[in-house]
C-alpha positions in Angstrom: 271.5 92.5 238.4 269.6 92.3 241.7 267.0 89.9 240.4 269.7 87.6 239.0 270.8 86.9 242.6 267.2 86.0 243.6 266.0 83.8 240.7 265.7 80.7 243.0 264.2 82.6 246.0 260.4 82.5 245.4 259.5 84.5 248.5 261.9 87.4 247.6 260.8 87.4 244.0 257.2 87.8 245.1 258.2 90.7 247.2 260.0 92.3 244.3 256.9 92.1 242.1 255.1 94.3 244.6 257.7 97.1 244.6 256.9 98.8 241.3 256.0 98.0 237.7 259.7 97.8 236.5 260.6 95.4 239.3 257.5 93.3 238.4 258.5 93.0 234.8 262.0 91.9 235.9 260.9 89.4 238.5 257.7 87.7 237.0 259.5 85.6 234.3 261.5 83.8 237.1 258.4 83.1 239.1 256.6 81.4 236.2 259.6 79.6 234.7 258.1 76.1 235.3 254.6 74.8 234.6 253.5 71.4 236.0 250.3 69.7 234.9 249.7 66.4 236.6 246.8 64.5 238.2 248.9 63.4 241.1 249.1 66.7 243.1 245.4 67.5 243.5 242.8 69.3 241.5 244.8 72.6 241.3 247.4 70.9 239.0 245.0 68.7 237.0 244.6 69.2 233.3 243.8 71.8 232.0 243.5 74.0 235.2 247.1 75.4 235.3 247.0 76.1 231.6 243.7 78.0 231.8 244.8 79.9 234.9 248.1 81.1 233.5 246.5 82.0 230.2 244.0 84.3 232.0 246.9 86.1 233.6 249.0 86.2 230.3 251.8 84.2 231.8 252.2 81.3 229.3 254.9 83.0 227.2 257.2 83.1 230.3 257.1 79.3 230.7 260.5 77.7 229.8 260.0 74.2 231.4 256.7 72.3 230.8 255.9 68.9 232.4 252.6 67.1 231.4 252.2 63.8 233.3 249.9 61.6 235.3 246.8 63.1 233.7 244.3 60.5 234.8 245.4 59.9 238.3 247.4 57.6 240.6 245.1 54.6 240.7 244.6 54.1 236.9 245.6 50.6 235.7 247.5 50.1 232.5 249.6 52.4 230.4 246.8 53.2 227.9 244.4 54.4 230.6 246.9 57.2 231.5 247.9 58.0 227.9 248.0 61.6 226.8 245.9 61.8 223.7 244.0 64.5 221.6 240.9 63.8 223.6 242.2 66.1 226.3 242.1 69.0 223.8 239.2 71.1 222.5 239.5 74.3 220.5 239.8 76.4 223.6 242.5 74.3 225.4 244.4 73.9 222.1 244.5 77.6 221.6 245.9 78.1 225.1 248.3 75.2 224.7 249.8 76.8 221.6 250.5 80.0 223.6 253.4 78.1 225.2 255.8 79.4 222.5 259.0 79.7 224.6 259.3 76.2 226.1 262.9 74.9 226.2 262.5 71.8 228.3 259.5 69.6 227.6 258.5 66.5 229.6 255.6 64.3 228.5 254.4 61.2 230.4 252.6 58.4 228.6 252.4 60.3 225.3 250.4 58.3 222.8 252.1 59.4 219.6 249.9 57.4 217.1 246.8 59.1 218.4 248.2 62.5 217.2 249.1 61.3 213.8 248.9 62.7 211.1 248.0 66.1 212.6 250.8 66.0 215.2 252.2 69.4 214.1 248.8 71.0 215.0 249.4 70.1 218.6 253.2 70.3 219.0 254.3 72.5 216.1 254.7 75.6 218.3 257.5 73.7 220.2 259.5 73.0 217.1 261.9 76.0 217.1 262.4 76.3 220.9 262.6 72.9 222.6 266.2 72.0 223.5 265.6 69.2 226.1 263.0 66.5 225.6 261.9 63.9 228.2 259.5 61.1 227.3 258.4 58.7 230.0 256.8 55.5 228.8 256.0 56.9 225.3 253.5 54.9 223.3 254.3 54.3 219.6 256.4 52.4 217.1 260.1 53.1 216.5 259.5 55.4 213.5 256.7 57.2 215.3 258.9 58.0 218.3 261.8 59.0 216.1 259.4 61.2 214.0 258.3 63.0 217.2 261.9 63.5 218.3 262.7 64.8 214.8 260.1 67.5 215.2 262.4 69.7 217.3 265.1 71.2 215.1 267.2 72.5 218.0 266.9 69.5 220.3 270.2 68.8 222.1 269.3 66.6 225.1 267.1 63.5 225.1 265.7 61.4 228.0 263.8 58.1 227.4 262.5 56.5 230.6 260.6 53.3 230.8 259.1 51.6 233.9 259.1 47.8 234.4 255.4 47.7 235.2 254.5 49.4 231.9 256.1 47.0 229.4 254.4 47.2 226.1 254.5 45.4 222.8 256.0 47.4 220.0 253.3 48.2 217.4 253.8 47.6 213.6 256.2 50.1 212.1 255.6 52.4 209.0 258.9 52.4 207.1 257.7 55.4 205.0 257.7 57.7 208.1 260.8 60.0 208.2 261.6 62.7 210.7 261.2 66.2 209.4 264.4 67.5 210.9 267.8 66.1 212.0 268.2 67.6 215.5 271.8 68.2 216.8 271.5 65.7 219.8 274.9 66.7 221.1 274.5 67.4 224.8 273.0 64.8 227.1 271.4 61.3 226.6 269.5 59.7 229.5 268.1 56.1 229.1 266.4 54.3 232.0 265.1 50.6 231.8 265.5 50.8 228.0 264.9 47.6 226.0 264.2 48.9 222.5 267.5 48.4 220.7 265.8 48.7 217.3 264.8 52.2 218.2 268.5 53.1 218.8 269.6 51.5 215.5 266.9 53.4 213.5 267.8 56.7 215.3 271.4 56.3 214.3 270.5 55.5 210.7 267.9 58.3 210.3 269.8 61.0 212.1 273.2 60.1 210.6 274.7 58.9 213.9 274.7 60.2 217.4 276.9 62.9 218.8 276.1 63.1 222.6 278.8 64.4 224.9 277.2 63.1 228.1 275.3 59.9 228.7 273.5 58.6 231.7 272.7 54.9 231.2 270.8 52.8 233.7 269.6 49.2 232.9 270.0 49.6 229.1 270.1 47.1 226.4 272.4 48.0 223.5 274.9 49.9 225.6 277.9 48.9 223.4 275.9 50.2 220.4 275.6 53.6 222.0 279.3 53.7 223.1 280.4 53.0 219.6 278.0 55.5 218.1 279.4 58.3 220.3 283.0 57.1 220.3 284.3 60.4 219.0 282.2 62.8 221.1 281.5 61.1 224.5 283.1 63.1 227.3 281.1 62.2 230.5 279.6 58.8 231.2 277.4 58.0 234.2 277.0 54.3 235.1 275.7 52.3 238.0 277.2 49.1 239.5 273.6 47.8 240.1 270.5 47.2 238.0 267.1 48.4 239.3 266.8 45.4 241.6 270.3 46.1 243.1 271.5 42.6 242.2 272.9 42.6 238.6 275.3 44.6 236.6 273.5 46.7 233.9 275.8 46.4 230.9 273.3 44.6 228.8 270.5 44.2 231.2 269.5 41.0 232.9 269.6 37.9 230.7 267.5 34.8 231.3 269.0 31.4 231.1 267.4 28.2 229.8 266.0 27.3 233.3 264.3 30.7 233.7 266.8 32.2 236.2 268.4 35.6 235.9 272.0 35.6 234.7 274.5 38.4 235.3 275.9 39.8 232.1 279.6 39.5 231.5 281.9 42.4 232.3 283.7 41.7 229.0 280.6 43.2 227.3 281.6 46.7 228.6 284.4 48.3 226.6 285.4 52.0 226.7 288.6 51.6 224.6 287.1 53.3 221.5 285.9 56.4 223.4 289.0 58.6 222.9 287.4 61.8 224.2 286.2 60.4 227.5 287.3 62.5 230.4 284.9 61.8 233.3 283.3 58.6 234.7 280.4 59.3 237.1 278.4 57.2 239.5 276.0 57.9 242.3 276.8 57.1 246.0 273.5 55.2 246.6 274.4 52.7 243.8 277.7 51.9 245.6 275.7 51.0 248.8 273.5 48.6 246.8 276.2 46.0 246.2 279.1 44.6 248.1 282.4 46.5 248.0 284.1 43.6 246.2 281.5 43.5 243.5 281.6 47.3 243.0 285.4 47.2 242.9 285.4 44.6 240.2 282.9 46.6 238.2 284.8 49.9 238.3 288.2 48.2 238.0 287.1 46.5 234.8 285.7 49.7 233.3 288.8 51.7 234.2 291.1 49.1 232.7 289.3 49.4 229.3 289.6 53.2 229.1 292.3 54.3 226.6 291.3 58.0 226.3 294.4 60.3 226.7 292.2 63.0 228.3 290.6 60.8 231.0 291.2 62.5 234.3 288.6 61.9 237.0 285.9 59.7 238.6 283.1 61.6 240.2 280.8 60.3 242.9 277.5 62.1 243.1 275.7 62.4 246.4 272.0 63.0 246.1 270.0 64.8 248.8 268.6 61.4 250.1 272.2 60.1 250.7 272.5 62.3 253.8 270.9 60.9 256.9 269.6 63.1 259.7 268.1 65.5 257.1 264.8 63.7 256.5 262.8 66.5 258.3 263.5 68.7 255.2 262.1 66.2 252.8 258.8 67.9 252.7 258.3 71.7 253.1 255.8 71.4 256.1 258.0 69.3 258.2 259.7 70.8 261.4 263.2 72.2 261.2 266.2 70.1 260.8 267.0 67.9 263.8 270.6 68.1 264.9 271.9 64.5 265.2 274.1 63.4 268.1 277.8 63.0 268.0 277.6 59.3 267.7 275.1 59.5 264.8 277.4 62.0 263.1 280.3 59.7 263.5 278.3 56.9 262.0 277.3 59.1 259.1 281.0 60.0 258.5 281.9 56.3 258.6 279.2 55.5 256.1 280.7 58.0 253.6 284.2 56.6 254.1 283.0 53.1 253.4 282.0 54.3 249.9 285.6 55.6 249.4 286.9 52.1 250.0 285.6 51.0 246.6 288.2 53.2 244.9 291.0 53.0 247.4 292.7 50.0 245.9 293.0 51.0 242.3 292.6 54.8 241.8 296.4 55.4 241.9 297.1 52.6 239.3 294.7 54.2 236.8 295.9 57.8 237.4 292.5 59.5 237.9 291.4 62.1 240.3 288.5 61.3 242.6 286.0 64.1 243.1 282.7 64.5 245.0 279.7 66.3 243.8 276.6 66.8 246.0 273.1 67.7 244.7 271.3 68.8 247.8 268.4 71.2 248.6 269.2 74.6 250.0 267.7 74.2 253.6 270.2 71.5 254.6 273.0 72.1 252.1 275.6 73.5 254.5 274.7 70.9 257.1 275.1 67.9 254.7 278.3 69.3 253.2 279.8 69.6 256.7 279.4 65.9 257.3 280.7 65.0 253.8 283.8 67.3 254.2 284.5 65.8 257.6 284.5 62.3 256.0 286.9 63.5 253.4 289.2 65.2 255.9 289.3 62.1 258.1 290.2 60.0 255.0 293.0 62.3 254.1 294.4 62.3 257.6 294.6 58.5 257.5 296.3 58.6 254.1 293.5 56.9 252.3 294.1 58.7 249.0 297.7 59.7 249.3 297.1 63.3 248.2 295.2 62.5 245.0 291.8 63.1 246.4 290.5 66.6 245.6 288.3 68.8 247.7 284.6 68.0 247.2 282.9 69.9 244.3 280.0 71.4 246.2 277.0 72.0 244.0 273.6 73.0 245.5 270.3 72.5 243.8 267.7 74.9 245.2 264.3 73.8 246.2 262.8 74.8 242.9 265.4 73.6 240.5 265.1 74.6 236.8 267.0 71.7 235.4 267.6 68.6 237.4 270.2 67.3 235.0 
């Protein structure tokens, strides 16, 4: 019970491991919950150094979150030069890699799936019964190959597919005889970022017998109406953004190109939530509201809210990330000096900045009958400080009658410095 209060406090956990053998056994699993292998953080974290070091100490079975990314380094050019392939394995590293038999959250950057075929189970088979959350950043492979890899994990509930604009790739020829070995549940969370492969979504729906996600986070996605229809009976929480990655266009179907080569904003009529009868929460992030004019953001949310026909819809949630709070930049890196107290004028400007975000919802929240809530994901060192400014903005808005009593108290959620699950 004592350790359960300290699971995010690394310094205290290390002190507990020095108390006695029993305290060591209780504390050490929380110290080695995460394993990061990347070429971007120095030689200590480069492949396969963390793997070999933790295997020597017998700590690999404690790892629940594994991230393998940026293997080659920051200055490599091209997606294939950074691809994660079997050439990074030998019989010694593979044996140690398979000792990671309790991983629940798996993140792979630039995974070259064709290079592991047909012996892909030899490398990833030990993850099959345990992985529940999978994140693939710029995966390399055809539609069926990516679906086959997703179908390896029989208990998979959350899926994240992230693509970057600089790593656009041609889709390789597909093998229509390749079928996933399992049909994972896929019923918790779907995250898609800069996603253009609509054919992959169609094949996933066909081969998995539909999609049953309860939460979706969609940013700059083609085929969004297809996803909304596929999860019409199960979708409860939807996170959307009033801006595309460049902060200029709405993201309902991505940015279309006209005949003269210029970008065209997609029509708001393409976004329809009338079939999602179980939708109860609409989410957005505070920084996306700052990216467009208040009029454009108001039109965006007003249209979405007008299409919602769900009888259980009750709230719109604005998420404030840690970088949405000015005056806290000194805590951005651990070795920076302590937090600088901002002046009264700066604090007033910060409060005013938060209140300007509320203006987007001021004109129509009563007409649609929802409750506006705030959720803040901030790091522990400046959590209380940031929340003080945000609550001050809410109190001032209430005093001036901006929400007429419908606005709830902020839902304060802290993410510690070493968070286990960002989602």
